[in-house]
N, C-alpha and C positions, 0 to 999 in steps of 0.2 A: 088608468094608464093608457096612453096612446101609443100603439105599435107603429114604429117607423118602418116604412118600406124602402129598401135600398134601390137606388137607381142602377141601371145596367153598367154604367161607368164605375160606380162604387163596387159592384160585384166583381168586375174585371180586375180592378186594382187589388182587391182582397185575394183573389185567386193567384195573381202574380206574386203577391207577398208570401203566400203559403208555399208556392212553388220554389221561390228563391231560398226560403228557409230550408226546404228539403234538400236542395242542392248543396247548401253550406254544411249540413250535418252528415251528408252521405260521404263515407270514407273514399278517398281516391284509390283506384286500383293501380297497383304497381306492375308495370310491364318489364319483365326480365329479359335481358338479351341472351339469346341462345345461338351458338354457331358451332359448326363441326370443328373438332380439334384437328389441326393440321400437323401430322407427325413429320412430314417432309420439311415443312417450314415453320417449326414452332416459334412462338414469340418469346424467345429466351433473352432478348435484349430489351429491357424495359424503356419506357419513355424517358425516365430520368437519366438513364445512360446515354440515350440519343441526344438529349438536351445538353448534357455536360460535354459530350464529344463535339457537338456543334459549337459550343462556346470556346472550347480550346482551339478548334480549327479556325474560328473567326480571328483569333489572335494570331494564328499561324498565317492566315491570309494577309494580314497587315504586314507581317515580317517579310514574306516573299514578295509582296508588292514593292516594299522599299528596296529590296535587293534588285528586282527587275528594273525599276526606274533609276535608282542611283548608281548601281554597279554596271548594269548592262545597257543603260540608257534606252530601254524599251518602254514606250508609253502604254502600260497595261495595268489593269486593276483586277485583283483577285477577291472573290467572296465565295462563301459556302452556298452551293445550290441545293444540296440535299445530303442527308445522312440517313441510311436505312439499313436494315438487316437483310441479308441474302446469303445463299450458299456460295462457296468458292467456285463451283461449277457455273452458277449463274453469272458471277462476275466475269469469268473468263469468256463466256459466250457473248457478253455484251460489248467486249472490246474488239477492235479490228485486228486482223492478222494479214500481213505482218504489222507490227506496231513498235512504238518506242516504249519499252517496259523494263523496269528494274525490279529485282527481287532482293530482299535482305532478311537476314535472320536477326530478330530482335525480341527480347523478353521471352525467350524460349519458343517463339512462334515465327511465322513467316508473314512479312508485309510485302504487298505488291504495289508498285508505283507505276502508273501507266499514263502516257501522253499520246493521244492519237496523232497520226502523221500530219493532219491538217494543222493542228495546234503548233507543232514544232516547225514544220517546213514553211507554212504561211505566216504564222504569228511571230515566231522567234527569228527565223532566218529571213523573213520578208519575201519569200518566193511566191509571188502572186500567181497562183495557178489559174485564177479566173480569167487572166488575159491570154491564156493559151487557146489554141484552136479547139473546136468541138471534138470531144472524144479523147483528148490528151490528158485531161485532169485526172481521170481515174488511174491512168498509167503512171502519172507523176506522183500521186499521193500514195498509191497502194503497192509500189514496188518495194523490194527489200532495201533498207537503208545501207548506205556505203559505210566503210570503216571510218572515213573522215566525219560523216554525220553522226555516227555512234560516239566518236570521241568528243565532238562538240556537245552533244546531248549529255554525255556523262559528266564532263567537266563544268559545264556552265548552267545546266538545268537540273539533272537528277541529283547529283551529289550535294550541291548547295541546298536544294529543296528538302532532301532527306535529313541533312544536318539541322536545318531549322525546324523540321517536324519533331525531331528528337528533343530539341531545346524547348519547344512549346510544351511538351509533356513534362520535361524535367522541371520546368518552372512551377508545376503543380505538385511535384512529388515531395514527400517528406524525407526521402533519402535518394542518393544519386542513382540515376538509371544507367544500366549498361549501354555501351555504345553499339550501334548497328554494325553487324559483321557480315561477311560473305556477300557484299554488295556486288551485283553483277548484272550485265545486260542480258535480257531474255529475248531471243529472236522469236520464240513462240511459247508463251506461258502455259499452254496446254500440256506441254511435255516437261514441266518442272520435275526434276528427279527427287525432290524432297518436299516436305510440307505436310499439311493436314489433309485428311480425307476430303475428296471433292464435295461430299454431301454435307459436311459440317457447316454450321452457320457462322457467319462473321458479320462485320459491319463495313459497308461501302460508303465512302465519302466522295462526293463529286464537287470539285472546285471549279468554278466558272471563271474564265479569263476574258476580260473585255479589252481588246486592243483598240487603239485609236484608228478610226476608219480612214481609208485613203481614197474612197470612191467619190463620185460627184456629189452624192447626198451626205457625205461625211458621217455616215452611220457606223456605229461600232460593229465589229465582227466578233461573234462569241465562240469561244473554244473551251475545252475542258481538260482537267487533270483528274484522274480517278485513283483513289487509294483504297486498298482493301486490308482491313485488320482481321486476322483470323481469330478463332475462338481462344487460342492460348494467349495471345497478346491481350485480349480483353480481360481474360481471367487474371493475368498478372497486373494489369492496370487497376483492377478492382482490389486485389490484395494490397496494393500500395495506396489505397484510398484516393486514387486519382479519379476514378469513375466508380459507379455503384452498379454491380451486376446482379439484378434482381433485388430481393429483400431478404438476404440470408439471416439477418439478425432476428427476424420475426418467425423463423421456423423452429418449432419446438422439437427437440431431439427425443426420440422414443426408441427404446431397446427392441420392442416388437409391437406390432399393431394390436391394440387392445380391443378395437371394434370388431364386430362379427361379420361385416360385409367387406370383402376384398375384391378389387378389380385387378385381374392378372393380365400382364402384358405378354408374357411368354416365359420360357424356361431354357436353361442350359445346364451343362455339367461342369463343375469345378472340382478337380482332384485335390486331395489334401496336400499334395506336394507343390501345388501352384501357389506362388506368392502374388497375391493381388496387388496391383500398383495403380497409382493415379495415371489417367490418360489411357489405360488399357481398355480395349474395345471387346465387349462380349457379344457374340452373335447368338440370337435366340432361335428357338425352334418354331416361331410363329411368323407367318407371312404378313407383310405390312398391310395388305388389303383385306385380310381376314378379320372377322369380329373378335373382340376381346371376350374374356370369360369372367363371370361373376360367381364368387363363392360365398356362401353363408355358412358359418360354423364348419368350414372344411368341406362342404358339399357343393359341387358344381351345379348351379341352378339355371343360369341363363347365359346367352351370348348377347353382346352389346356393342355399341359404337361410342367412341369418346366424343365429348362435347366440351365447350366452354360455356359456363352459365355465369354471366357477369364476370367476376374475377376468379371464380372457382372452377375446379375440374368437375365434370359430371359425366354421366353415361345415359344413353337411351337404350332400353331393352329391345332386342330384336325378336327373340323367340326363346322358348325353353331349350335348354342344352340337350343335344342329341345323346351325348355320352355322360349321363349323370353318374357320378361315383363319389364315394366318401372316403377320406383319409382316416385310417385308424390311428390311434396314438403311437403305435409301433411304426407305422409307415411314415409318420411325420418326422421321425428321428433317424430312420435308416438311410444309408447312402445309396439311394436308388440312382438310376442312370441320370435322369434329369433332377439332380439334387438341389438345384438353385432356381429360385423363382424371382421374377421381377414384378413388383406391385406398383401399379399406376397410382392407386390411392385407396382410401377406405372410409367407412362411416359406420354408424351403429343403427340398426333397425330392429324393431320388435317383430315377434312372430305375426302379429296382426297386420303390421305394415307390410311385411314380406308377402303375406297371403293376398294382399290387394294389388301387388305388382303384376303387370302383364305387358304384352307387346305395346311399345310406344311410351311406357312409363319412363320418366326422367328422374334419376337419382343423383342428388348433389353430394359430392364427396367433400371431405374436410380440408383437402389440399387446394392451394391456389394454383392457377394455371402455370405460373412460372416456377413452381417448386419441382425439384428433381424427383425421379422415381427411386424406389427402394429395392435393394438387392438382398434377398434372404437365402442363406444356405442352411439347410437342415433346421428351418424355422428360427434362425437367428439373424438379425440384421448385421450385415457385414460391410455394406457400402451404399452410396447414393451416386446417381449419375444422370446424364442427359440422354434422351432418346435420339437414335439415329436410324436411318434406313440404309442398310448395307446390302447391296445388290437388291434382292426383293424381300429380305428378312428384316425384322426389327433387330436393333442392336442397342447396346447401352455403353456409353463412354464413361468410365469411372472418374468421378470428380472428388469425392470425399470417402475416406475409409473410416469405418466405425469400429 
């Protein structure tokens, strides 16, 4: 038998073939997305909700465009620039003061409708401030509106736009929607005497108006209308199947956490005489900036910070807890001062797994990031709700009674 000696080119081709086979058989490593859980601005409004709101508002823009062009003979086109979640405080901070704003009570919540002075005075009234002398534009646009301007804004802009907004959502409803009430002009929305807490999340829609340009270049000038839907309006729209608020149907109801690892957000006291109601706000004994606590089988073991791990809630261990203590069976059922606990989430771990935990360990919980927290009184599940920051403390707004 004659032994064949491979050439260098043949050897290189063989090595490349072996290397490519190794790459094909090697399993791909999955990189999981980890980010800090933001309690001040939690993502409680899902992408599907934003998408549905955008679609409804696009139909609304067609409606108001027809009104502006046909009824007011103003050459303007409206379209949705953005829909995003933010707090009511953030919305109020981003609009000018004084401004042309209306508030209205609708679906048990508060809706804010804002048009900045430039949009109304320049776009609708045609007062071209750009032709004024240097330094006069600011005084012209940012002064307090006159009673006549408020009347024009109310009759020809705000009320017709709000009526068409109500109609746009009514077209998607399976039953008649209540009419907007208590519609009134707000000289300064910061001092609204009613409505939701400033720190509660809502949805802000920005409608961009493109007026026909009048300058030499015939370019369009762009102006905006801003609409804020507070949390209660979104909740009612969800209950009427107009939008989808999270994925409630996928949450499995549990009477009590069966898993042995619990992450506690904080505690409060609820007397037996207190009747818990929806939308009631419970202030907890824990500061928003402080670490959370991890309990295993009733024993406080570690402090941690909340994370989002892909679509799930998770925590990262900071250190061993300074004040380790264990609840006895009697203590779990007695009416101690802080008799109510708020649980962020839970999972099940073995003793071997728990012994391997240390500083920096990430523990994935069984709850999704959009699921509500659980309120337990004397070890019994009584309610679920959304996390809020009230002054500097954690708080929970009750959404569902159990």
